[in-house]
C-alpha positions in Angstrom: -20.9 -12.1 13.7 -17.5 -11.4 12.8 -15.9 -7.9 13.4 -14.6 -5.9 10.5 -10.9 -6.5 11.7 -11.7 -10.4 11.8 -13.3 -10.2 8.3 -10.4 -8.3 6.9 -7.8 -10.6 8.3 -9.6 -13.6 6.9 -10.0 -11.9 3.6 -6.2 -11.0 3.5 -5.4 -14.7 4.3 -7.7 -15.8 1.5 -6.1 -13.5 -1.0 -2.6 -14.5 0.0 -3.6 -18.1 -0.4 -5.2 -17.7 -3.5 -1.9 -16.1 -4.8 0.2 -18.9 -3.1 1.6 -16.2 -0.8 0.9 -17.7 2.5 4.4 -17.0 3.8 4.0 -13.2 3.1 3.5 -11.2 6.3 0.9 -8.5 5.7 0.0 -5.6 8.3 -3.6 -4.9 7.2 -3.6 -1.9 9.8 -0.5 -0.4 8.0 -2.2 -0.9 4.5 -5.4 0.8 5.7 -3.4 3.6 7.3 -1.6 4.3 4.0 -5.0 4.2 2.3 -6.4 6.8 4.7 -3.5 9.1 4.2 -3.9 9.0 0.4 -7.7 9.3 0.5 -7.5 12.4 2.9 -4.4 14.1 1.4 -5.3 13.4 -2.2 -8.7 12.2 -3.2 -10.8 9.5 -1.8 -10.3 7.2 -4.9 -6.4 7.6 -4.4 -6.7 4.9 -1.7 -7.1 1.9 -3.7 -4.8 3.2 -6.3 -2.0 4.0 -3.9 -2.2 0.8 -2.2 -2.2 -1.1 -5.4 0.8 0.7 -6.9 2.9 0.6 -3.6 2.4 -3.2 -3.6 3.2 -3.4 -7.2 6.3 -1.5 -6.7 7.3 -3.6 -3.8 6.7 -6.8 -5.7 9.0 -5.6 -8.5 11.7 -4.6 -6.1 11.6 -7.9 -4.2 11.3 -9.9 -7.5 14.3 -8.2 -9.0 16.4 -9.1 -5.7 16.6 -5.5 -4.7 15.4 -6.2 -1.3 13.5 -8.8 0.9 9.8 -8.8 0.6 9.4 -7.1 3.9 12.0 -4.4 3.2 10.4 -3.8 -0.1 6.9 -3.4 1.1 8.1 -1.1 3.8 10.1 1.1 1.4 7.2 1.2 -1.0 4.6 2.0 1.6 6.8 4.8 3.4 7.4 6.4 0.0 3.7 6.4 -1.0 2.7 7.7 2.5 5.2 10.5 2.2 4.1 11.4 -1.3 0.5 11.3 -0.4 1.0 13.4 2.8 3.1 16.0 0.8 0.6 16.1 -2.2 -0.8 19.3 -3.2 -3.3 19.2 -5.9 -2.9 22.8 -6.9 0.7 22.4 -7.7 0.5 18.7 -9.0 1.9 18.5 -12.5 3.4 22.0 -12.4 7.0 22.0 -13.6 9.5 22.8 -11.0 11.8 25.6 -11.8 
């Protein structure tokens, strides 16, 4: 029986292959860590939303030539991690004076 880690790595490779992104390096643990920060700092459903938006932002930046794939992903994930860690649901959406 495969471990959870082995299954996630295999699933990641399958997704990358399906999208013809075999040359893209993905750190599954870093993504899961970001999801954990979002889930615990915001609300649990923020985890997949945060990782999706960070990945989308990274793809746009890399596609526009603003950064390499790796640099775009690192920047997007770092920004999402900071935003999630600093999130305060009580003041969210409150205009800053």
